[in-house]
C-alpha positions in Angstrom: 0.0 0.0 0.0 2.9 2.4 0.9 4.7 1.7 -2.3 1.5 2.4 -4.3 1.1 5.7 -2.6 4.7 6.5 -3.3 4.3 5.8 -7.0 1.2 8.0 -7.0 3.1 10.8 -5.3 6.1 10.6 -7.7 3.8 10.6 -10.8 1.8 13.6 -9.5 5.0 15.4 -8.7 6.4 14.8 -12.1 3.2 16.1 -13.7 3.3 19.3 -11.5 7.0 19.9 -12.3 6.4 19.3 -16.0 3.8 22.0 -16.0 6.4 24.6 -15.0 8.9 23.8 -17.7 9.6 26.9 -19.8 10.7 25.3 -23.1 7.4 26.1 -24.8 7.2 29.8 -23.7 9.0 32.7 -25.3 12.0 34.1 -23.6 10.1 37.1 -22.3 8.1 34.9 -20.0 11.1 33.6 -18.0 10.9 36.2 -15.3 7.3 35.4 -14.7 8.1 31.7 -14.3 10.7 32.4 -11.7 8.0 33.8 -9.5 6.1 30.6 -9.7 8.9 28.3 -8.4 8.0 28.7 -4.7 4.7 27.2 -5.6 6.2 23.8 -6.4 6.7 23.0 -2.7 3.2 24.1 -1.8 1.6 22.1 -4.6 3.6 19.0 -3.6 2.6 19.3 0.0 -1.0 19.8 -0.8 -1.1 16.9 -3.1 0.8 14.7 -0.5 -1.8 15.6 2.2 -4.7 14.8 -0.1 -3.3 11.4 -1.1 -2.2 10.2 2.4 -5.3 11.5 4.3 -8.1 10.7 2.0 -6.8 7.9 -0.3 -8.6 7.3 -3.6 -12.1 7.8 -2.3 -11.7 11.5 -2.0 -10.5 11.8 -5.6 -13.3 9.7 -6.9 -16.0 11.5 -4.9 -14.8 14.9 -6.2 -14.8 13.6 -9.8 -18.3 12.2 -9.4 -19.7 15.3 -7.8 -18.2 17.4 -10.5 -19.8 15.3 -13.3 -23.2 15.4 -11.5 -23.0 19.1 -11.2 -22.2 19.5 -14.9 -25.0 17.2 -15.9 -27.5 19.1 -13.7 -26.5 22.4 -15.2 -26.8 20.9 -18.7 -30.3 19.5 -18.0 -31.5 22.8 -16.5 -30.2 24.9 -19.4 -31.9 22.4 -21.8 -35.2 22.9 -20.0 -34.8 26.6 -20.4 -34.2 26.3 -24.1 -36.9 23.8 -24.9 -39.7 24.9 -22.5 -43.0 23.9 -24.2 -45.4 26.6 -25.1 -48.6 26.8 -23.0 -51.6 25.3 -24.6 -54.2 27.8 -25.8 -57.3 27.5 -23.8 -60.4 27.4 -26.0 -63.3 29.4 -24.8 -66.8 27.9 -24.6 -69.9 29.5 -26.0 -73.6 28.6 -26.6 -75.6 29.2 -29.7 -77.5 31.9 -27.8 -74.3 33.7 -26.8 -72.9 33.7 -30.3 -76.2 35.0 -31.7 -76.3 37.8 -29.2 -72.6 38.6 -30.0 -73.4 39.1 -33.7 -76.2 41.5 -32.8 -74.0 43.5 -30.4 -71.3 43.9 -33.0 -73.8 45.3 -35.5 -75.1 47.7 -33.0 -71.6 48.9 -32.1 -71.2 50.4 -35.6 -73.4 53.4 -36.3 -71.3 54.9 -39.1 -68.1 53.9 -40.8 -65.5 55.6 -43.1 -62.8 53.5 -44.6 -60.0 53.4 -47.2 -59.0 50.2 -48.9 -57.1 48.5 -51.8 -58.5 45.6 -53.8 -56.7 43.0 -56.0 -59.0 41.3 -58.5 -58.2 38.0 -60.2 -60.1 36.1 -62.8 -62.1 39.0 -64.2 -64.6 39.0 -61.4 -64.8 42.8 -61.7 -64.4 43.6 -65.4 -63.5 47.2 -64.8 -59.9 46.8 -63.4 -57.6 44.4 -61.7 -56.4 46.8 -59.0 -58.7 49.3 -57.3 -58.2 51.9 -54.6 -61.5 52.5 -52.8 -63.4 54.3 -50.2 -66.3 53.1 -48.0 -69.1 55.1 -46.3 -71.7 53.4 -44.2 -74.6 54.4 -42.0 -76.6 51.9 -40.0 -78.8 50.1 -40.9 -78.2 49.8 -44.7 -76.9 53.0 -46.3 -73.6 52.3 -48.1 -71.5 54.0 -50.6 -68.5 52.4 -52.4 -66.2 54.3 -54.7 -63.4 52.8 -56.8 -60.4 54.6 -58.4 -57.4 53.6 -60.5 -54.0 53.7 -58.8 -53.5 57.2 -60.4 -56.8 58.5 -59.0 -59.2 58.2 -62.0 -62.8 57.3 -60.9 -63.9 53.8 -61.9 -67.3 53.4 -60.3 -69.6 54.7 -57.6 -72.1 52.2 -56.0 -74.7 53.6 -53.6 -77.3 51.5 -51.7 -80.0 52.7 -49.4 -83.1 51.0 -48.2 -84.7 49.5 -51.2 -82.8 51.2 -53.9 -79.3 51.1 -55.4 -77.4 53.2 -58.0 -74.3 52.2 -60.0 -72.5 55.0 -61.8 -69.7 54.1 -64.3 -67.9 57.2 -65.5 -65.6 55.4 -67.9 -68.7 53.8 -69.7 -70.9 56.8 -69.3 -73.6 54.6 -67.7 -75.9 54.9 -64.7 -77.8 51.9 -63.5 -80.4 51.7 -60.7 -82.9 49.4 -59.2 -83.8 47.2 -56.2 -81.0 45.4 -54.4 -83.1 42.2 -54.5 -83.1 42.3 -58.3 -80.0 43.5 -60.0 -80.7 42.0 -63.4 -80.4 45.4 -65.0 -76.8 45.5 -64.1 -76.1 42.4 -66.2 -72.5 41.0 -65.6 -71.8 43.8 -63.1 -74.5 42.6 -60.7 -72.4 39.7 -59.5 -69.2 41.5 -58.4 -71.1 44.2 -56.6 -73.3 41.7 -54.8 -70.1 39.9 -53.6 -68.7 43.2 -52.5 -71.7 43.9 -50.3 -71.3 40.5 -48.7 -67.6 41.0 -48.1 -68.2 44.4 -46.4 -70.7 42.7 -44.1 -67.8 41.3 -42.1 -66.4 44.7 -41.6 -69.7 46.4 -40.8 -71.1 43.6 -38.6 -74.2 43.3 -40.7 -74.2 39.5 -40.5 -76.5 39.2 -37.5 -79.2 36.5 -37.3 -82.6 37.9 -38.4 -85.9 37.0 -36.8 -86.9 34.6 -39.5 -83.6 32.6 -39.4 -82.7 29.6 -37.2 -79.2 28.4 -36.3 -77.4 25.2 -35.3 -74.0 25.3 -33.5 -71.3 22.7 -34.4 -67.9 22.4 -32.7 -65.0 21.9 -35.1 -61.8 21.6 -33.1 -60.5 25.1 -32.3 -63.5 26.7 -34.1 -67.3 26.9 -33.8 -69.5 26.7 -36.9 -72.9 28.3 -37.0 -75.2 27.0 -39.6 -77.8 29.5 -40.5 -81.1 28.4 -42.0 -83.7 30.6 -43.7 -87.1 30.3 -45.2 -87.6 28.8 -48.7 -90.4 28.9 -51.3 -91.7 25.5 -50.3 -91.6 26.3 -46.6 -88.7 24.0 -45.7 -85.8 25.8 -43.9 -82.7 25.9 -46.1 -79.2 26.5 -44.9 -78.0 29.6 -46.8 -74.8 30.5 -44.9 -72.3 29.2 -42.5 -70.2 31.2 -40.0 -66.9 30.1 -38.4 -65.8 31.6 -35.1 -62.3 31.3 -33.7 -62.5 30.5 -30.0 -60.4 33.2 -28.4 -62.2 36.5 -29.1 -65.0 34.7 -31.1 -64.2 36.7 -34.3 -66.0 35.5 -37.4 -63.0 34.3 -39.5 -64.9 32.7 -42.4 -68.3 32.9 -44.0 -69.8 30.6 -46.7 -72.8 31.7 -48.8 -74.9 29.0 -50.3 -77.5 28.9 -53.0 -81.0 27.5 -52.6 -79.8 24.2 -54.1 -77.0 24.0 -51.5 -74.1 24.8 -53.9 -71.4 27.3 -52.9 -72.1 30.9 -53.8 -69.0 32.5 -52.2 -66.4 31.9 -49.5 -65.2 34.9 -47.5 -62.3 34.8 -45.1 -61.5 37.6 -42.6 -58.0 38.2 -41.2 -55.8 40.7 -39.4 -58.3 41.9 -36.7 -57.4 45.3 -35.2 -58.9 47.6 -32.7 -60.6 50.6 -34.2 -61.9 53.8 -32.6 -62.7 54.1 -28.9 -65.9 52.2 -28.9 -66.5 48.8 -27.2 -68.6 45.9 -28.1 -70.5 45.1 -24.9 -71.0 41.5 -24.0 -72.5 39.6 -21.1 -69.2 38.9 -19.3 -66.8 41.8 -20.1 -66.1 44.9 -22.3 -64.1 44.2 -25.3 -62.6 46.8 -27.7 -64.2 47.1 -31.0 -62.2 45.1 -33.5 -62.7 44.6 -37.2 -60.8 42.6 -39.9 -58.4 44.6 -42.1 -58.0 41.9 -44.7 -60.8 40.1 -46.6 -60.3 37.2 -49.1 -63.3 36.4 -51.3 -63.6 33.4 -53.6 -66.4 33.3 -56.1 -68.2 29.9 -55.8 -69.0 30.0 -59.5 -65.3 30.0 -60.3 -65.3 33.5 -61.8 -62.4 34.8 -59.7 -61.3 36.2 -56.4 -60.9 39.5 -54.6 -58.5 40.5 -51.9 -59.4 43.6 -50.0 -56.9 45.3 -47.6 -58.1 48.2 -45.5 -55.7 51.0 -44.7 -58.0 53.0 -42.4 -61.3 52.5 -40.6 -63.0 55.3 -38.6 -66.2 54.3 -36.8 -69.1 56.3 -35.4 -68.3 59.8 -36.8 -71.0 62.0 -38.3 -71.5 61.6 -42.1 -72.8 64.3 -44.4 -75.2 64.0 -47.2 -72.3 64.3 -49.6 -70.5 61.3 -48.0 -73.5 59.0 -48.7 -74.9 60.7 -51.8 -78.4 59.5 -52.7 -79.5 56.1 -54.1 -81.6 57.5 -56.9 -81.1 57.9 -60.7 -79.2 61.0 -61.9 
């Protein structure tokens, strides 16, 4: 046992002495190494005391504790880097609560002014492929849409109020008017403007459930779907639209319009919800800021094209003048 300890001491001493050899250092470091020579004796005595007093168990215990400490730090740092995200809690709602919410959002908007840009694909609006536009609205159903080219030339003016509409086309020198329920006089132009009115409904909140409609609520994962049924000529309720609600703020993020035969009329998606004005939509449990989608994606169910509308400004509930809304009557 004594001879083993002696060998250990000699090997350790040779390692310590070797570490102070100056052959690998530049000449300028020689003076610094001279100051380290007294340390040899101290290092040897410390090493001797460790070996004789504690034996091999001390060396092993120090090594194991060091490894454990390193592993613990590595594990903790790994946990900090790869902490899983908290799961989003989906809110619950009943069909009555969602129906009331739609009514409240409509009532929160009395008037609206807005500026937007539209990108048109597939010839859905035969006037132009890019439109800069303005929106004026007064509850319950007075609306004025104006479209311009990117350089400011007027493309159209569409005015709707109560049971009348008027479409003015300066570039064609035409003015069309009639009843919103029958736009046959507008010919091919009836379709794009009907789709435009539907798309703006998500901004204005005009998609509330009317007294002659019934609804069914369906849970679809992280969304709710509201199937809306309305009267039909034969008296059997027909589903004519579907609304999808995300389950955090219950925004309507998608709307499908269906024909009487059940085929797709149009699909509208609403994105980029932002707070506008200082109004609040009052609900049963809390006060939420008034928010509206600034991006609308519309796909024509008949395959005639698509429209992407991006709003730049929305100003709710400010007084509108007669000039802002014009009049829905022939000129």
